[in-house]
ZATORDO-311801 format. One record per residue (C-alpha): x negated, y, z; chain; residue in one letter. Coordinates in steps of 0.05 Angstrom, whole numbers, plus 5000, padded with zeros to 4 digits. Layout:
ZATORDO-311801
{{X,Y,Z},A,a}
...
***
This chain:
ZATORDO-311801
{{4980,4727,7377},A,m}
{{4956,4775,7430},A,t}
{{4950,4757,7503},A,d}
{{5004,4810,7519},A,e}
{{5053,4779,7470},A,e}
{{5041,4709,7497},A,k}
{{5048,4734,7569},A,k}
{{5114,4770,7553},A,w}
{{5142,4708,7519},A,i}
{{5122,4662,7576},A,n}
{{5151,4708,7629},A,e}
{{5216,4724,7593},A,a}
{{5279,4686,7611},A,d}
{{5327,4658,7559},A,y}
{{5370,4721,7559},A,e}
{{5311,4767,7547},A,q}
{{5286,4724,7490},A,l}
{{5355,4718,7459},A,l}
{{5367,4793,7464},A,r}
{{5302,4810,7429},A,r}
{{5315,4756,7376},A,w}
{{5383,4787,7360},A,r}
{{5368,4861,7364},A,f}
{{5297,4872,7342},A,s}
{{5288,4909,7276},A,p}
{{5268,4870,7214},A,a}
{{5194,4858,7211},A,g}
{{5183,4857,7286},A,d}
{{5113,4828,7295},A,s}
{{5138,4783,7351},A,m}
{{5172,4739,7297},A,f}
{{5115,4734,7247},A,v}
{{5063,4680,7239},A,g}
{{5035,4644,7300},A,e}
{{5071,4691,7348},A,t}
{{5137,4678,7314},A,g}
{{5128,4603,7317},A,r}
{{5109,4608,7391},A,y}
{{5169,4653,7405},A,y}
{{5217,4605,7370},A,g}
{{5191,4546,7408},A,e}
{{5195,4582,7475},A,a}
{{5267,4604,7459},A,l}
{{5286,4532,7443},A,r}
{{5253,4504,7505},A,k}
{{5285,4555,7551},A,k}
{{5354,4544,7519},A,r}
{{5347,4469,7531},A,e}
{{5338,4481,7605},A,l}
{{5410,4508,7607},A,l}
{{5474,4469,7602},A,d}
{{5522,4486,7546},A,h}
{{5566,4531,7588},A,d}
{{5505,4572,7611},A,a}
{{5481,4578,7539},A,q}
{{5549,4604,7517},A,v}
{{5555,4652,7575},A,a}
{{5486,4681,7560},A,t}
{{5503,4688,7487},A,s}
{{5567,4725,7503},A,k}
{{5531,4770,7553},A,k}
{{5478,4788,7501},A,v}
{{5531,4800,7448},A,g}
{{5519,4811,7375},A,w}
***
């Protein structure tokens, strides 16, 4: 994992992480190996900071 990737993940909010998770092309290096595990954990932790209604609202805002 590069310092730039880690910095982006740490500074991104839940919506930014979720948007990238849903819309990145297959094979995006952000989701591979150590970086992918770190990303997934950060996404989970930031989601847990929100109540259910905020999670749903963010998901709807991001879309699919």
